[in-house]
ChimeraX commands (.cxc) that place a marker at each C-alpha (Angstrom):
marker #1 position 60.70,95.45,158.93 radius 0.5
marker #1 position 60.20,97.61,162.01 radius 0.5
marker #1 position 63.56,98.62,163.39 radius 0.5
marker #1 position 63.93,99.03,167.12 radius 0.5
marker #1 position 65.23,102.40,168.26 radius 0.5
marker #1 position 68.04,100.82,170.25 radius 0.5
marker #1 position 71.78,100.43,170.23 radius 0.5
marker #1 position 73.19,97.87,167.81 radius 0.5
marker #1 position 76.39,96.06,168.59 radius 0.5
marker #1 position 77.52,96.46,164.98 radius 0.5
marker #1 position 76.25,98.47,162.05 radius 0.5
marker #1 position 77.43,97.12,158.70 radius 0.5
marker #1 position 77.33,99.56,155.80 radius 0.5
marker #1 position 77.21,97.51,152.63 radius 0.5
marker #1 position 75.33,94.23,152.49 radius 0.5
marker #1 position 76.93,92.42,149.60 radius 0.5
marker #1 position 79.13,89.32,149.92 radius 0.5
marker #1 position 81.63,90.58,152.51 radius 0.5
marker #1 position 78.98,92.37,154.54 radius 0.5
marker #1 position 76.67,89.36,154.62 radius 0.5
marker #1 position 79.54,87.04,155.53 radius 0.5
marker #1 position 80.47,89.31,158.44 radius 0.5
marker #1 position 76.85,89.55,159.54 radius 0.5
marker #1 position 76.54,85.77,159.69 radius 0.5
marker #1 position 79.57,85.46,161.96 radius 0.5
marker #1 position 78.33,88.26,164.20 radius 0.5
marker #1 position 74.78,86.95,164.33 radius 0.5
marker #1 position 75.95,83.47,165.23 radius 0.5
marker #1 position 77.90,85.09,168.06 radius 0.5
marker #1 position 74.67,86.59,169.42 radius 0.5
marker #1 position 75.50,90.22,168.63 radius 0.5
marker #1 position 72.78,92.58,167.44 radius 0.5
marker #1 position 73.58,93.64,163.87 radius 0.5
marker #1 position 72.07,96.06,161.40 radius 0.5
marker #1 position 73.03,95.81,157.72 radius 0.5
marker #1 position 72.35,98.93,155.63 radius 0.5
marker #1 position 72.54,98.21,151.92 radius 0.5
marker #1 position 71.60,100.24,148.83 radius 0.5
marker #1 position 71.53,97.25,146.44 radius 0.5
marker #1 position 74.43,98.50,144.32 radius 0.5
marker #1 position 76.64,95.42,144.07 radius 0.5
marker #1 position 79.62,96.03,141.80 radius 0.5
marker #1 position 78.91,92.82,139.86 radius 0.5
marker #1 position 75.15,93.40,139.54 radius 0.5
marker #1 position 75.52,93.53,135.74 radius 0.5
marker #1 position 77.38,90.22,135.57 radius 0.5
marker #1 position 75.70,87.06,134.33 radius 0.5
marker #1 position 77.68,84.41,136.19 radius 0.5
marker #1 position 79.71,84.18,139.40 radius 0.5
marker #1 position 83.14,82.64,138.80 radius 0.5
marker #1 position 85.98,81.22,140.89 radius 0.5
marker #1 position 83.61,80.42,143.75 radius 0.5
marker #1 position 83.49,76.74,144.60 radius 0.5
marker #1 position 79.99,75.24,144.86 radius 0.5
marker #1 position 78.58,78.37,143.15 radius 0.5
marker #1 position 80.64,78.58,139.93 radius 0.5
marker #1 position 78.38,79.68,137.09 radius 0.5
marker #1 position 75.50,80.74,139.33 radius 0.5
marker #1 position 74.12,84.26,138.69 radius 0.5
marker #1 position 75.78,86.54,141.27 radius 0.5
marker #1 position 72.41,87.94,142.32 radius 0.5
marker #1 position 71.30,84.44,143.24 radius 0.5
marker #1 position 74.43,83.93,145.34 radius 0.5
marker #1 position 73.80,87.19,147.20 radius 0.5
marker #1 position 70.09,86.44,147.55 radius 0.5
marker #1 position 70.65,83.01,149.06 radius 0.5
marker #1 position 73.30,84.42,151.38 radius 0.5
marker #1 position 70.93,87.14,152.59 radius 0.5
marker #1 position 68.18,84.58,153.22 radius 0.5
marker #1 position 70.51,82.42,155.29 radius 0.5
marker #1 position 71.94,85.36,157.26 radius 0.5
marker #1 position 68.52,86.72,158.18 radius 0.5
marker #1 position 67.57,83.40,159.79 radius 0.5
marker #1 position 69.68,84.61,162.71 radius 0.5
marker #1 position 67.32,86.77,164.75 radius 0.5
marker #1 position 70.08,89.09,165.88 radius 0.5
marker #1 position 70.57,90.35,162.32 radius 0.5
marker #1 position 68.38,93.00,160.67 radius 0.5
marker #1 position 68.57,94.29,157.10 radius 0.5
marker #1 position 67.64,97.76,155.90 radius 0.5
marker #1 position 67.25,98.54,152.22 radius 0.5
marker #1 position 68.68,102.03,152.16 radius 0.5
marker #1 position 71.76,104.14,151.58 radius 0.5
marker #1 position 73.97,105.40,154.40 radius 0.5
marker #1 position 75.05,108.97,153.71 radius 0.5
marker #1 position 76.93,109.88,156.88 radius 0.5
marker #1 position 78.43,108.48,160.05 radius 0.5
marker #1 position 79.75,110.27,163.12 radius 0.5
marker #1 position 81.15,109.16,166.45 radius 0.5
marker #1 position 79.23,110.41,169.50 radius 0.5
marker #1 position 79.97,109.42,173.08 radius 0.5
marker #1 position 81.83,106.25,172.06 radius 0.5
marker #1 position 79.06,105.06,169.73 radius 0.5
marker #1 position 78.50,105.65,166.03 radius 0.5
marker #1 position 75.46,107.32,164.56 radius 0.5
marker #1 position 74.66,106.43,160.95 radius 0.5
marker #1 position 72.21,108.48,158.92 radius 0.5
marker #1 position 70.50,107.24,155.76 radius 0.5
marker #1 position 69.44,109.30,152.75 radius 0.5
marker #1 position 65.85,109.23,154.05 radius 0.5
marker #1 position 66.93,110.72,157.39 radius 0.5
marker #1 position 66.74,107.57,159.51 radius 0.5
marker #1 position 69.31,107.40,162.30 radius 0.5
marker #1 position 70.85,104.32,163.86 radius 0.5
marker #1 position 73.51,103.91,166.53 radius 0.5
marker #1 position 76.05,101.14,166.98 radius 0.5
marker #1 position 79.00,100.27,169.19 radius 0.5
marker #1 position 81.08,99.20,166.21 radius 0.5
marker #1 position 80.98,100.18,162.56 radius 0.5
marker #1 position 81.97,97.94,159.65 radius 0.5
marker #1 position 82.40,99.26,156.13 radius 0.5
marker #1 position 81.93,96.73,153.36 radius 0.5
marker #1 position 81.03,99.37,150.80 radius 0.5
marker #1 position 83.06,98.04,147.88 radius 0.5
marker #1 position 84.67,99.81,144.96 radius 0.5
marker #1 position 83.35,101.50,141.86 radius 0.5
marker #1 position 84.94,100.99,138.43 radius 0.5
marker #1 position 85.44,104.27,136.59 radius 0.5
marker #1 position 84.69,102.81,133.20 radius 0.5
marker #1 position 85.40,104.74,130.02 radius 0.5
marker #1 position 82.49,107.02,129.07 radius 0.5
marker #1 position 82.15,105.69,125.53 radius 0.5
marker #1 position 78.91,104.38,124.01 radius 0.5
marker #1 position 78.41,100.67,124.67 radius 0.5
marker #1 position 80.90,100.29,127.51 radius 0.5
marker #1 position 78.35,100.39,130.34 radius 0.5
marker #1 position 76.13,97.84,128.58 radius 0.5
marker #1 position 79.05,95.45,128.07 radius 0.5
marker #1 position 80.55,95.88,131.53 radius 0.5
marker #1 position 80.51,92.59,133.40 radius 0.5
marker #1 position 79.24,90.72,130.32 radius 0.5
marker #1 position 81.98,91.03,127.69 radius 0.5
marker #1 position 84.11,93.85,129.11 radius 0.5
marker #1 position 85.90,92.89,132.32 radius 0.5
marker #1 position 88.38,94.31,134.81 radius 0.5
marker #1 position 90.16,91.03,135.62 radius 0.5
marker #1 position 91.37,88.15,133.40 radius 0.5
marker #1 position 91.90,85.94,136.46 radius 0.5
marker #1 position 88.21,85.81,137.33 radius 0.5
marker #1 position 86.71,86.16,133.85 radius 0.5
marker #1 position 89.31,84.78,131.47 radius 0.5
marker #1 position 88.42,81.09,131.30 radius 0.5
marker #1 position 85.19,81.69,129.38 radius 0.5
marker #1 position 87.05,83.50,126.55 radius 0.5
marker #1 position 90.08,81.24,126.15 radius 0.5
marker #1 position 91.27,81.21,122.53 radius 0.5
marker #1 position 88.88,83.95,121.42 radius 0.5
marker #1 position 89.58,87.41,119.96 radius 0.5
marker #1 position 90.55,89.57,122.90 radius 0.5
marker #1 position 91.54,93.17,123.48 radius 0.5
marker #1 position 93.24,94.87,126.40 radius 0.5
marker #1 position 93.46,98.57,127.18 radius 0.5
marker #1 position 96.80,99.65,128.61 radius 0.5
marker #1 position 97.33,103.18,129.90 radius 0.5
marker #1 position 100.77,102.83,131.49 radius 0.5
marker #1 position 103.68,100.43,131.69 radius 0.5
marker #1 position 102.53,99.12,135.08 radius 0.5
marker #1 position 99.72,97.31,133.28 radius 0.5
marker #1 position 102.03,95.18,131.13 radius 0.5
marker #1 position 101.26,92.26,133.43 radius 0.5
marker #1 position 97.68,92.43,132.14 radius 0.5
marker #1 position 98.92,91.92,128.59 radius 0.5
marker #1 position 100.88,88.86,129.65 radius 0.5
marker #1 position 97.93,87.39,131.57 radius 0.5
marker #1 position 95.55,87.82,128.65 radius 0.5
marker #1 position 98.09,86.57,126.07 radius 0.5
marker #1 position 98.29,83.42,128.20 radius 0.5
marker #1 position 94.56,82.95,127.51 radius 0.5
marker #1 position 94.60,83.69,123.80 radius 0.5
marker #1 position 97.22,84.45,121.18 radius 0.5
marker #1 position 94.55,86.36,119.24 radius 0.5
marker #1 position 95.22,89.54,121.21 radius 0.5
marker #1 position 95.28,93.26,120.41 radius 0.5
marker #1 position 96.62,95.97,122.69 radius 0.5
marker #1 position 94.91,99.36,122.67 radius 0.5
marker #1 position 96.42,102.45,124.29 radius 0.5
marker #1 position 93.69,105.03,123.53 radius 0.5
marker #1 position 96.34,107.56,122.49 radius 0.5
marker #1 position 100.14,107.65,122.28 radius 0.5
marker #1 position 101.64,104.49,123.73 radius 0.5
marker #1 position 103.71,104.61,126.90 radius 0.5
marker #1 position 104.76,100.96,126.59 radius 0.5
marker #1 position 108.58,100.79,126.91 radius 0.5
marker #1 position 110.32,100.04,123.58 radius 0.5
marker #1 position 111.80,96.77,124.85 radius 0.5
marker #1 position 108.33,95.47,125.66 radius 0.5
marker #1 position 106.86,96.79,122.40 radius 0.5
marker #1 position 109.52,94.81,120.55 radius 0.5
marker #1 position 108.65,91.64,122.45 radius 0.5
marker #1 position 104.98,92.06,121.63 radius 0.5
marker #1 position 105.70,92.70,117.95 radius 0.5
marker #1 position 107.74,89.49,117.72 radius 0.5
marker #1 position 104.73,87.59,119.06 radius 0.5
marker #1 position 102.29,89.20,116.66 radius 0.5
marker #1 position 100.59,91.37,119.26 radius 0.5
marker #1 position 99.70,94.71,117.66 radius 0.5
marker #1 position 99.78,97.93,119.68 radius 0.5
marker #1 position 97.04,100.25,118.44 radius 0.5
marker #1 position 97.28,103.88,119.55 radius 0.5
marker #1 position 94.14,105.30,117.92 radius 0.5
marker #1 position 91.61,106.64,120.44 radius 0.5
marker #1 position 88.50,104.62,121.19 radius 0.5
marker #1 position 85.12,105.75,119.89 radius 0.5
marker #1 position 82.50,103.17,120.93 radius 0.5
marker #1 position 81.60,99.52,121.32 radius 0.5
marker #1 position 79.13,97.80,119.04 radius 0.5
marker #1 position 77.37,95.04,120.94 radius 0.5
marker #1 position 74.28,92.87,121.09 radius 0.5
marker #1 position 72.66,92.77,124.55 radius 0.5
marker #1 position 76.02,93.43,126.17 radius 0.5
marker #1 position 77.95,90.93,124.06 radius 0.5
marker #1 position 80.72,92.80,122.33 radius 0.5
marker #1 position 80.96,92.63,118.54 radius 0.5
marker #1 position 83.32,95.42,117.53 radius 0.5
marker #1 position 85.56,97.97,119.19 radius 0.5
marker #1 position 85.21,101.09,117.06 radius 0.5
marker #1 position 88.05,103.62,116.90 radius 0.5
marker #1 position 87.94,107.33,116.11 radius 0.5
marker #1 position 89.46,106.78,112.68 radius 0.5
marker #1 position 86.40,104.69,111.80 radius 0.5
marker #1 position 88.17,101.34,111.93 radius 0.5
marker #1 position 86.48,98.38,113.63 radius 0.5
marker #1 position 88.12,95.52,115.48 radius 0.5
marker #1 position 86.12,92.34,116.02 radius 0.5
marker #1 position 86.50,91.29,119.65 radius 0.5
marker #1 position 84.76,88.72,121.83 radius 0.5
marker #1 position 85.93,90.32,125.06 radius 0.5
marker #1 position 87.71,93.45,126.20 radius 0.5
marker #1 position 89.77,94.07,129.35 radius 0.5
marker #1 position 89.94,97.84,129.94 radius 0.5
marker #1 position 91.40,97.75,133.49 radius 0.5
marker #1 position 89.63,100.94,134.60 radius 0.5
marker #1 position 90.72,102.96,137.62 radius 0.5
marker #1 position 88.72,102.49,140.80 radius 0.5
marker #1 position 87.27,104.69,143.50 radius 0.5
marker #1 position 85.54,104.07,146.80 radius 0.5
marker #1 position 81.88,103.30,146.23 radius 0.5
marker #1 position 80.89,105.31,149.28 radius 0.5
marker #1 position 82.27,108.62,150.55 radius 0.5
marker #1 position 81.17,107.87,154.12 radius 0.5
marker #1 position 84.43,106.18,155.24 radius 0.5
marker #1 position 86.54,109.14,154.08 radius 0.5
marker #1 position 84.08,111.66,155.50 radius 0.5
marker #1 position 84.29,109.89,158.87 radius 0.5
marker #1 position 88.07,110.21,158.78 radius 0.5
marker #1 position 89.20,106.76,157.66 radius 0.5
marker #1 position 92.61,106.83,156.00 radius 0.5
marker #1 position 92.50,106.15,152.26 radius 0.5
marker #1 position 95.85,104.91,150.92 radius 0.5
marker #1 position 97.55,105.85,147.66 radius 0.5
marker #1 position 95.77,103.03,145.82 radius 0.5
marker #1 position 92.40,104.47,146.81 radius 0.5
marker #1 position 91.64,101.74,149.36 radius 0.5
marker #1 position 90.58,102.05,152.99 radius 0.5
marker #1 position 93.70,101.40,155.01 radius 0.5
marker #1 position 93.36,98.71,157.64 radius 0.5
marker #1 position 95.71,96.75,159.87 radius 0.5
marker #1 position 96.02,92.97,160.04 radius 0.5
marker #1 position 92.86,92.85,162.18 radius 0.5
marker #1 position 90.93,94.88,159.57 radius 0.5
marker #1 position 90.75,97.88,161.90 radius 0.5
marker #1 position 90.85,101.35,160.38 radius 0.5
marker #1 position 92.67,104.27,162.00 radius 0.5
marker #1 position 89.46,105.11,163.90 radius 0.5
marker #1 position 88.92,102.96,167.03 radius 0.5
marker #1 position 85.77,100.89,166.68 radius 0.5
marker #1 position 85.66,101.18,162.89 radius 0.5
marker #1 position 86.52,98.20,160.70 radius 0.5
marker #1 position 86.52,97.67,156.93 radius 0.5
marker #1 position 86.36,94.55,154.80 radius 0.5
marker #1 position 85.84,93.28,151.26 radius 0.5
marker #1 position 86.67,95.09,148.05 radius 0.5
marker #1 position 86.99,98.50,149.72 radius 0.5
marker #1 position 90.30,97.38,151.30 radius 0.5
marker #1 position 91.86,95.26,148.52 radius 0.5
marker #1 position 92.34,94.99,144.77 radius 0.5
marker #1 position 91.91,91.20,145.00 radius 0.5
marker #1 position 88.33,91.47,143.87 radius 0.5
marker #1 position 86.90,87.97,143.79 radius 0.5
marker #1 position 83.85,86.64,145.61 radius 0.5
marker #1 position 85.80,84.07,147.59 radius 0.5
marker #1 position 88.23,86.72,148.87 radius 0.5
marker #1 position 85.38,89.05,149.83 radius 0.5
marker #1 position 83.48,86.33,151.66 radius 0.5
marker #1 position 86.58,85.21,153.56 radius 0.5
marker #1 position 87.41,88.82,154.47 radius 0.5
marker #1 position 83.92,89.29,155.90 radius 0.5
marker #1 position 84.32,86.27,158.16 radius 0.5
marker #1 position 87.75,87.51,159.25 radius 0.5
marker #1 position 86.40,90.95,160.12 radius 0.5
marker #1 position 83.56,89.42,162.15 radius 0.5
marker #1 position 85.99,87.33,164.17 radius 0.5
marker #1 position 88.04,90.37,165.18 radius 0.5
marker #1 position 84.95,92.45,165.97 radius 0.5
marker #1 position 83.62,89.64,168.17 radius 0.5
marker #1 position 86.95,89.57,170.01 radius 0.5
marker #1 position 86.68,93.28,170.81 radius 0.5
marker #1 position 83.04,93.08,171.83 radius 0.5
marker #1 position 83.36,90.11,174.18 radius 0.5
marker #1 position 86.39,91.69,175.87 radius 0.5
marker #1 position 84.48,94.94,176.34 radius 0.5
marker #1 position 81.42,93.13,177.66 radius 0.5
marker #1 position 83.48,91.17,180.17 radius 0.5
marker #1 position 85.19,94.36,181.39 radius 0.5
marker #1 position 81.80,96.01,182.01 radius 0.5
marker #1 position 80.39,93.18,184.13 radius 0.5
marker link #1:1,2 radius 0.2
marker link #1:2,3 radius 0.2
marker link #1:3,4 radius 0.2
marker link #1:4,5 radius 0.2
marker link #1:5,6 radius 0.2
marker link #1:6,7 radius 0.2
marker link #1:7,8 radius 0.2
marker link #1:8,9 radius 0.2
marker link #1:9,10 radius 0.2
marker link #1:10,11 radius 0.2
marker link #1:11,12 radius 0.2
marker link #1:12,13 radius 0.2
marker link #1:13,14 radius 0.2
marker link #1:14,15 radius 0.2
marker link #1:15,16 radius 0.2
marker link #1:16,17 radius 0.2
marker link #1:17,18 radius 0.2
marker link #1:18,19 radius 0.2
marker link #1:19,20 radius 0.2
marker link #1:20,21 radius 0.2
marker link #1:21,22 radius 0.2
marker link #1:22,23 radius 0.2
marker link #1:23,24 radius 0.2
marker link #1:24,25 radius 0.2
marker link #1:25,26 radius 0.2
marker link #1:26,27 radius 0.2
marker link #1:27,28 radius 0.2
marker link #1:28,29 radius 0.2
marker link #1:29,30 radius 0.2
marker link #1:30,31 radius 0.2
marker link #1:31,32 radius 0.2
marker link #1:32,33 radius 0.2
marker link #1:33,34 radius 0.2
marker link #1:34,35 radius 0.2
marker link #1:35,36 radius 0.2
marker link #1:36,37 radius 0.2
marker link #1:37,38 radius 0.2
marker link #1:38,39 radius 0.2
marker link #1:39,40 radius 0.2
marker link #1:40,41 radius 0.2
marker link #1:41,42 radius 0.2
marker link #1:42,43 radius 0.2
marker link #1:43,44 radius 0.2
marker link #1:44,45 radius 0.2
marker link #1:45,46 radius 0.2
marker link #1:46,47 radius 0.2
marker link #1:47,48 radius 0.2
marker link #1:48,49 radius 0.2
marker link #1:49,50 radius 0.2
marker link #1:50,51 radius 0.2
marker link #1:51,52 radius 0.2
marker link #1:52,53 radius 0.2
marker link #1:53,54 radius 0.2
marker link #1:54,55 radius 0.2
marker link #1:55,56 radius 0.2
marker link #1:56,57 radius 0.2
marker link #1:57,58 radius 0.2
marker link #1:58,59 radius 0.2
marker link #1:59,60 radius 0.2
marker link #1:60,61 radius 0.2
marker link #1:61,62 radius 0.2
marker link #1:62,63 radius 0.2
marker link #1:63,64 radius 0.2
marker link #1:64,65 radius 0.2
marker link #1:65,66 radius 0.2
marker link #1:66,67 radius 0.2
marker link #1:67,68 radius 0.2
marker link #1:68,69 radius 0.2
marker link #1:69,70 radius 0.2
marker link #1:70,71 radius 0.2
marker link #1:71,72 radius 0.2
marker link #1:72,73 radius 0.2
marker link #1:73,74 radius 0.2
marker link #1:74,75 radius 0.2
marker link #1:75,76 radius 0.2
marker link #1:76,77 radius 0.2
marker link #1:77,78 radius 0.2
marker link #1:78,79 radius 0.2
marker link #1:79,80 radius 0.2
marker link #1:80,81 radius 0.2
marker link #1:81,82 radius 0.2
marker link #1:82,83 radius 0.2
marker link #1:83,84 radius 0.2
marker link #1:84,85 radius 0.2
marker link #1:85,86 radius 0.2
marker link #1:86,87 radius 0.2
marker link #1:87,88 radius 0.2
marker link #1:88,89 radius 0.2
marker link #1:89,90 radius 0.2
marker link #1:90,91 radius 0.2
marker link #1:91,92 radius 0.2
marker link #1:92,93 radius 0.2
marker link #1:93,94 radius 0.2
marker link #1:94,95 radius 0.2
marker link #1:95,96 radius 0.2
marker link #1:96,97 radius 0.2
marker link #1:97,98 radius 0.2
marker link #1:98,99 radius 0.2
marker link #1:99,100 radius 0.2
marker link #1:100,101 radius 0.2
marker link #1:101,102 radius 0.2
marker link #1:102,103 radius 0.2
marker link #1:103,104 radius 0.2
marker link #1:104,105 radius 0.2
marker link #1:105,106 radius 0.2
marker link #1:106,107 radius 0.2
marker link #1:107,108 radius 0.2
marker link #1:108,109 radius 0.2
marker link #1:109,110 radius 0.2
marker link #1:110,111 radius 0.2
marker link #1:111,112 radius 0.2
marker link #1:112,113 radius 0.2
marker link #1:113,114 radius 0.2
marker link #1:114,115 radius 0.2
marker link #1:115,116 radius 0.2
marker link #1:116,117 radius 0.2
marker link #1:117,118 radius 0.2
marker link #1:118,119 radius 0.2
marker link #1:119,120 radius 0.2
marker link #1:120,121 radius 0.2
marker link #1:121,122 radius 0.2
marker link #1:122,123 radius 0.2
marker link #1:123,124 radius 0.2
marker link #1:124,125 radius 0.2
marker link #1:125,126 radius 0.2
marker link #1:126,127 radius 0.2
marker link #1:127,128 radius 0.2
marker link #1:128,129 radius 0.2
marker link #1:129,130 radius 0.2
marker link #1:130,131 radius 0.2
marker link #1:131,132 radius 0.2
marker link #1:132,133 radius 0.2
marker link #1:133,134 radius 0.2
marker link #1:134,135 radius 0.2
marker link #1:135,136 radius 0.2
marker link #1:136,137 radius 0.2
marker link #1:137,138 radius 0.2
marker link #1:138,139 radius 0.2
marker link #1:139,140 radius 0.2
marker link #1:140,141 radius 0.2
marker link #1:141,142 radius 0.2
marker link #1:142,143 radius 0.2
marker link #1:143,144 radius 0.2
marker link #1:144,145 radius 0.2
marker link #1:145,146 radius 0.2
marker link #1:146,147 radius 0.2
marker link #1:147,148 radius 0.2
marker link #1:148,149 radius 0.2
marker link #1:149,150 radius 0.2
marker link #1:150,151 radius 0.2
marker link #1:151,152 radius 0.2
marker link #1:152,153 radius 0.2
marker link #1:153,154 radius 0.2
marker link #1:154,155 radius 0.2
marker link #1:155,156 radius 0.2
marker link #1:156,157 radius 0.2
marker link #1:157,158 radius 0.2
marker link #1:158,159 radius 0.2
marker link #1:159,160 radius 0.2
marker link #1:160,161 radius 0.2
marker link #1:161,162 radius 0.2
marker link #1:162,163 radius 0.2
marker link #1:163,164 radius 0.2
marker link #1:164,165 radius 0.2
marker link #1:165,166 radius 0.2
marker link #1:166,167 radius 0.2
marker link #1:167,168 radius 0.2
marker link #1:168,169 radius 0.2
marker link #1:169,170 radius 0.2
marker link #1:170,171 radius 0.2
marker link #1:171,172 radius 0.2
marker link #1:172,173 radius 0.2
marker link #1:173,174 radius 0.2
marker link #1:174,175 radius 0.2
marker link #1:175,176 radius 0.2
marker link #1:176,177 radius 0.2
marker link #1:177,178 radius 0.2
marker link #1:178,179 radius 0.2
marker link #1:179,180 radius 0.2
marker link #1:180,181 radius 0.2
marker link #1:181,182 radius 0.2
marker link #1:182,183 radius 0.2
marker link #1:183,184 radius 0.2
marker link #1:184,185 radius 0.2
marker link #1:185,186 radius 0.2
marker link #1:186,187 radius 0.2
marker link #1:187,188 radius 0.2
marker link #1:188,189 radius 0.2
marker link #1:189,190 radius 0.2
marker link #1:190,191 radius 0.2
marker link #1:191,192 radius 0.2
marker link #1:192,193 radius 0.2
marker link #1:193,194 radius 0.2
marker link #1:194,195 radius 0.2
marker link #1:195,196 radius 0.2
marker link #1:196,197 radius 0.2
marker link #1:197,198 radius 0.2
marker link #1:198,199 radius 0.2
marker link #1:199,200 radius 0.2
marker link #1:200,201 radius 0.2
marker link #1:201,202 radius 0.2
marker link #1:202,203 radius 0.2
marker link #1:203,204 radius 0.2
marker link #1:204,205 radius 0.2
marker link #1:205,206 radius 0.2
marker link #1:206,207 radius 0.2
marker link #1:207,208 radius 0.2
marker link #1:208,209 radius 0.2
marker link #1:209,210 radius 0.2
marker link #1:210,211 radius 0.2
marker link #1:211,212 radius 0.2
marker link #1:212,213 radius 0.2
marker link #1:213,214 radius 0.2
marker link #1:214,215 radius 0.2
marker link #1:215,216 radius 0.2
marker link #1:216,217 radius 0.2
marker link #1:217,218 radius 0.2
marker link #1:218,219 radius 0.2
marker link #1:219,220 radius 0.2
marker link #1:220,221 radius 0.2
marker link #1:221,222 radius 0.2
marker link #1:222,223 radius 0.2
marker link #1:223,224 radius 0.2
marker link #1:224,225 radius 0.2
marker link #1:225,226 radius 0.2
marker link #1:226,227 radius 0.2
marker link #1:227,228 radius 0.2
marker link #1:228,229 radius 0.2
marker link #1:229,230 radius 0.2
marker link #1:230,231 radius 0.2
marker link #1:231,232 radius 0.2
marker link #1:232,233 radius 0.2
marker link #1:233,234 radius 0.2
marker link #1:234,235 radius 0.2
marker link #1:235,236 radius 0.2
marker link #1:236,237 radius 0.2
marker link #1:237,238 radius 0.2
marker link #1:238,239 radius 0.2
marker link #1:239,240 radius 0.2
marker link #1:240,241 radius 0.2
marker link #1:241,242 radius 0.2
marker link #1:242,243 radius 0.2
marker link #1:243,244 radius 0.2
marker link #1:244,245 radius 0.2
marker link #1:245,246 radius 0.2
marker link #1:246,247 radius 0.2
marker link #1:247,248 radius 0.2
marker link #1:248,249 radius 0.2
marker link #1:249,250 radius 0.2
marker link #1:250,251 radius 0.2
marker link #1:251,252 radius 0.2
marker link #1:252,253 radius 0.2
marker link #1:253,254 radius 0.2
marker link #1:254,255 radius 0.2
marker link #1:255,256 radius 0.2
marker link #1:256,257 radius 0.2
marker link #1:257,258 radius 0.2
marker link #1:258,259 radius 0.2
marker link #1:259,260 radius 0.2
marker link #1:260,261 radius 0.2
marker link #1:261,262 radius 0.2
marker link #1:262,263 radius 0.2
marker link #1:263,264 radius 0.2
marker link #1:264,265 radius 0.2
marker link #1:265,266 radius 0.2
marker link #1:266,267 radius 0.2
marker link #1:267,268 radius 0.2
marker link #1:268,269 radius 0.2
marker link #1:269,270 radius 0.2
marker link #1:270,271 radius 0.2
marker link #1:271,272 radius 0.2
marker link #1:272,273 radius 0.2
marker link #1:273,274 radius 0.2
marker link #1:274,275 radius 0.2
marker link #1:275,276 radius 0.2
marker link #1:276,277 radius 0.2
marker link #1:277,278 radius 0.2
marker link #1:278,279 radius 0.2
marker link #1:279,280 radius 0.2
marker link #1:280,281 radius 0.2
marker link #1:281,282 radius 0.2
marker link #1:282,283 radius 0.2
marker link #1:283,284 radius 0.2
marker link #1:284,285 radius 0.2
marker link #1:285,286 radius 0.2
marker link #1:286,287 radius 0.2
marker link #1:287,288 radius 0.2
marker link #1:288,289 radius 0.2
marker link #1:289,290 radius 0.2
marker link #1:290,291 radius 0.2
marker link #1:291,292 radius 0.2
marker link #1:292,293 radius 0.2
marker link #1:293,294 radius 0.2
marker link #1:294,295 radius 0.2
marker link #1:295,296 radius 0.2
marker link #1:296,297 radius 0.2
marker link #1:297,298 radius 0.2
marker link #1:298,299 radius 0.2
marker link #1:299,300 radius 0.2
marker link #1:300,301 radius 0.2
marker link #1:301,302 radius 0.2
marker link #1:302,303 radius 0.2
marker link #1:303,304 radius 0.2
marker link #1:304,305 radius 0.2
marker link #1:305,306 radius 0.2
view
């Protein structure tokens, strides 16, 4: 596509579910939009989208592909396959630069850049991620109900994960990848229910095309598991929001107000980069919400300039 060297009303960095949802709302409101997307969806390794009515069980790439096709029917919306590497504010507009050196300017900037899971660097984990190793039992638990499950717990704040997964299957093992920090009163409750707490460090995952077979520990022991819930820490997928000056809160999320505005006037954020509620339906809804508030600002500004 040939991009016009002109001012966009909104530049969206990140064209996954939240970004596309926002673009649809903005395009339908007749605002000129540029989506810049590097094709690095967090769930790109997953086989099926879940907890999304009308699309449950559909490959997530198909959901995103159909959404992109529908959004680009609105002539006001353009899509650039590329990676934004910087953004600066100049004379009340934002200039975004891609890794190939292309420059685009917009009146408003919307980050829908998502989060990155910092998965354990052990052999087999990357191949199983999104297929038999998951970050969330709420979105991925139904398919493994009653099966042999494992959960990795690194601190007592993650005890809720144990309870959620035990609700799915009583065939559960807790791994701590080193000395356990689970409070004794909780350890006693788990022991009474037959939930072992295994402190040996993890070595690798044996799998077949991403389907987990065994969790291998450093003492050589193997534990047959159908699914594993490691609950890895997260980080912002893109450094651009922080580099621009957006506030990142103590949970590692872009801080926004109730209108999804960041601390920088004219800059909004939506989707996974602002919340730990990482489901497709939440991301899509958040994109629509962000678009509505951006439209409000733009129409008010346009009216004031007439």
